Steps between C-alpha positions, in 0.01 A plus 500: 500500500767645726482191720568283195804700395623494859491119490225480762243318280505134424273365228351157565395254234290224652543425870763651729575553868505868584616458859475193725129418537376719214479376141344629180335276239403595145135417429382726218131520422386850589824643357782327315770553766279459806657345809368389837702490819516228762591588856589246766322610817440359846161369378638352176565599139291798396451597134479872429310455176519856363292528182510124439179499702353844565224363725443184702219408261743486207706213641230340721245476217741471203359828372765707320513875538342680203830647373731215401789472255490118485200302636669156504797653690257651750349159572852361531583784740201403716631142518855617578371723778303213651808274488733760650270598789486278806118526487231718344525718811860573403407675170489882510343659192632829374194727524228337711362713784409172673869463597439769761206298633669159499821612672560713810569863428815677609419728794485860381467386137146361511357474148848538348726217618454144629726243671531211258758290682 
């Protein structure tokens, strides 16, 4: 709350550039105000899907997560994620342990952090 009163928060409705190369996009589905982020990297546009797809299986198999505020919006979110990402390999789900298997780990942070770019 202090950051808001200090003028350091900016609320985004829809799609907005945060800084050059990083954008947020409203998708809804799991939660009403849910957003995903796109990041322009050396290997292409990556989608940090957050809770729009908790696991790879959600978006790869069109299988929504079991806690959803709006099922049609979740399916729309899956489609938006697919469109925004340069390929299926550019989609990073919010909670899937497979991320740490599909991407190289950061030395010293094995099992905690991966290099996505």
